[in-house]
N, C-alpha and C positions, 0 to 999 in steps of 0.2 A: 504494499499499500504506499502510495506517495502523497506527501502533503505539499500543498502549494500555498504560499501566503502572498496575497496581492494587496497593494495599497491603492485606494482610489486617488489619493493625493500625490504620492511619490512614485507609485509603480514599483515598489520593492517586492522581491520575491525571495523565499528561502532558497539558498543556494550556497555555493562555496564562498569561503572568506575572501573579502576584497583586499585585506591586508595580509602580508606574509606572516605565517604563524608556524609553530612547530608541527611535526607530523601528527601528534595526537590530536591537536585542535583541528587540523585540516580534516582528519578522519571523521569528525563529527558533522561535516557538511553533507547536506542532502545530495548535492550535485558534485561531480568530480572536476568540472571545469571552473576556472576563475575568469571573471570579467572585470568590470569596473566596480565602483562602490555602490552600484545599484544591487549587487548581490550581498546578502547578509548570511552569516553562518548559522548553523543549526543551534548553536548555543544561545544565540540571540532570539530564536523563534519563540521561546516560551515568554520572554518579556514582551514581545510584540503581541502575542495572543492576549496576554493580561491587560495590555493597554489599548486593545483594539477599539474599544468604545470611545476612548479619548482622542485617538489620532485617526479614526476613520478607516481602520484596516478591515479587510474582508478575508476570513479564513475559509477555505474550501477543502474538502477531502475528496480526492479523485480516486475512484475505484475502477480499475480496468474492467472487471466483470460487470459492474453496474452500468458502466458506459456502453459496453458491447450489448448488454440486454436492452438498453434504451434504444440503441440503433436498430436492433432486430424488431422491437415493438413498433418503432416508427415505420419500418419497411412493411410490416404486416398491415398497419393502418392504411398505408398508401395503396397497397394491393387490394385491400377491401374496398377502398373508395373507388378505385378504378373498375372493379367488378360491379359495383353498385351503379355507376354512372350510366351504362347502357340500359339497365333495367329502369332507372329513374326516367331516362329519356322516353322509353316506351310507355311508361305509365303516364307521362305527362303529354303524350302525343295527341294530336287532334285526329279523330277517327271519322272516316267517311264511309257511309253505307246506308242502306234503306232503313235500318233500325238504329242508326247512330245519330249523334248530335248534328252532324252535317250530312246532308244528302247530296250536296254538290261539292266537287273538288275545289272549284273556284271560290266558293263561299268560305271554305276552310283556309284557302290561301289568303284571302282578304283578311280573315280574322287572326291569322297566325302572326306571331312576333318573328322578327328575323332570327334565323338559327333554329327554328322549330322543326319538328318532325310531323309529317302527315301520313297516316296509315290508311290505305284504301282497301275496302273489302271487294271481293270478286263481283264483277258486274260490268255492264257497258254504260259509259257516261257520255251522253250526247251533249258535249259542251266544249267550248274553246277555253284554253288556259293561257292566261297572261301573268307572268311572274316577274316582279321587280324587287325581290328581296331574297336573301339567302335562305334556302329551305332544303329539306330532304323529303322527297315524295317516294313512297314505296308500297308495293302490295302488302297487305296485312299478313298474308301467309305465303310461304314459298310454294310456287307452283300455281297459285291462284291466278286466273285470267282477269286482269284489269284492263279494260279497253277504253280509250278515249277516242270517240268517233265524231268526225265532222263530215257531214254530207249536205252541201248547200250549193245553190246556184249563185250566191253572193261571192264577189271576188275578195281576195286577200284574207281569207278566213283560214288561219293556220290552226292545227291542233294544239300546238304549244309555241308560245313566244316568250323569249327571255329578253327583257329590256331594262334600261336604267330607270331608277325612280323618277317620277314626275318632278320636274323643277331642278334636277341635278344635271351637272355637266359630265360628259364622258370621262373627263380627267380627274374628277373628284373622288375622294375615298368613299363617299356615300354611294357611288355608282358601282362599286366593286361587288356586284351581285354574283354569288356562287350557288348554283343549283345542282343537286344530285337527284336523279330519277332512277329507280330500280324496279325492274320487273313489270313494265307497263307497255301495252300495245297501243300504237298510234295508227288509226286508219283514217285516210284523208281523201276528200274530194271537194274541190272548190273551183268553180268556173272562173278562171282568171288567165289572162295572157302572160302577165309578168308577176314576179314575186309570188310564185305559186309553190309553197312549201308546206310539208306536213309539220316539220319542226323548224323553227327559225330562231337563230341566236344572233341578236344584233347588239348585245352589250354583255359585259361580264363573262361568265363562264358556265358551261353546261356539261355535266358528266352523266352520260347515259350508260346504264349497266343492265345487261340482260334485257334489253328492250327490243321490241319488234316494230318496224316502221315501214309503211307502204303508202303510196299516193297514186290514185287512179286519175289524177289531173296534173301532177307536177313533180317536183323534186322531193326526195325523202327528207333529207336534213340539209339545211343551209346555214353556214356561219359566215358572217360578214363583219370584219373588223373586231371580232371577239374571239373567244376560245371555246373549243369543243373537244370532248373526249368520248369516244365510243369504245366500250369494252364488253366483249361477249354479246354483241348485238347482231340483229339481222335487219338489213335494209333491202327491200325486194319489191318487184312489180310496180315500179314507179314509171310514169309516162315521161318523166324527165331524167335527170341524173339521179344516181343513188345518193351520193354525197357531193355537195358543192361547197368549195372553200374560197372565199374572196377576201381581199383586203378591203378596208373601209374606203368609202368614197372620199373621205377627208384625209386619207393617207395612213390610217391605222393598219395594223397587221392582223389578218385573220389566221388563227392557229388551229390546227386540227391534228389530233392524235388518234389513230385507229388501231386497236389492239384486239386480236382474236375475234374478229367480226367477219360476217359473211355479207357480201354485197352482190346480189345476184338478180338476173332477169329484169333489169331496168332497160327502158327503151333507148336511152342515150348512154353516156359514159357511166361506168361504175363509180369512179371518183374523178372529179374535176377540181383542179387547183390553179388559180390564176390571180392576176392583179395584186401581186405582192404578198400572196399567202405563204404560209409555212405549213408543210405537210410531213407527218411522220406515220409510217405504216409498218406494223410488225405482226406477223402471224395471221394475216387475213386471207380470206378466200374470195376472189373477185372473178365471177364466172357468169357466162351466158348473158352478158349485156349487149345491147344493140350497137353501142359505139365501142370505144376503147375500154379496156379494163381500167386504166389510169391515164388521164391526159393532163400534162403539165405545161402551163404557159405563164411566163413572168412570175416565177415563184421559187421557193427553196423547198427541196424534197429529199427525204431519206427513207428508202424502202428496203426491208430485209425480211426474209422468211415468209413471203407472200406467194400465193398461187394465183397467177393471172392467166386463166385458161378459158378457152371456148368463147371469147368475146369477139363479136362479129367483125369489128374493125381492126382487131389485133390486141395484143396484151397491153401495150403502152405506146403513147405518143408524146414526144418532147419537142417543144419549140426551141430551135437553135438560137443561142445568143441571149435568151431571156430566162433560162432556168439554171439555178445553182444546184446541180446534181451531178454525181459521178455516174456516167452512163455505163461504164464497165462494172461498177459495183451493182447497178440496177440489174444488169443482165446476169451477173454471177450470184448475187445474194438472194435472188428470187427464182421461182419456177415459172418459166414462160413457155408458151407454145408457138413462139414466133419471134421475129426480130423487133426491136424497138423502132418505131417509125419516127423519122425526123421531120418536123413541120417547117 
């Protein structure tokens, strides 16, 4: 057991003698090193303890065992807190369903505070979703089919739109919307010539996980000057491109990361990246599209581990002089059934 004596006023600690003494006196010191007169010998410690009230000294007894036990207890408390946090989030989640407080997903979105979780029961929800705050939306049970369906003759009616909060600028911290959607199906039809997207990300970021997206009138997923991540998703049977990635009209960068997703049977390109966009694809299957599997124009791209097969116009097309990509790496790091076409 080691005793430490600390002074609030002078900072003195029990330690080796500051003055030279004989070997016997030196052996009484708690420490074996000598420094300056800030160290006091063990012989003086008793006097310091007796006068601690008068001179404002604090005596502490440090036990290695008790210190270790305290650290272990603190670690256990932290682990318990981490385990309780997901359960607490689920218990505090807003629930949507025919027998729940919210029958509409959008109503729950409007009522939710930023950072909230919304759990959706199985069913088809014929509504448009517009989100301008950071949220997590997920199917209430794994494997449950939650479908957001839009079928209208009105133009510009997306299933899901991610946008910045009203009254905020795109450069403000307030506009940093981050949305995660898990296990939701988006089925889309809207009679429109332009801006016809099932899912449209125009601000912030959207993370789609295990989602299914189709559009019988336009593009499956479009990101413009914002950020998009698809992981384990299926984008299929769209009359436009499967995924379209654009830079912002005002010069911002549209970023898209595709991981372990399938992009199939779309009328135009499987994936289109252009106008200053940044595209990263890893482990995706891009098959049976009416255009190219991937078309790159005026963008930055990195593709690896993808299968670009059975696309009518060829596996990939790259516009020379406008794309920051390694063509040799593109051909060698992916499975292609033809040569890369140069535009």
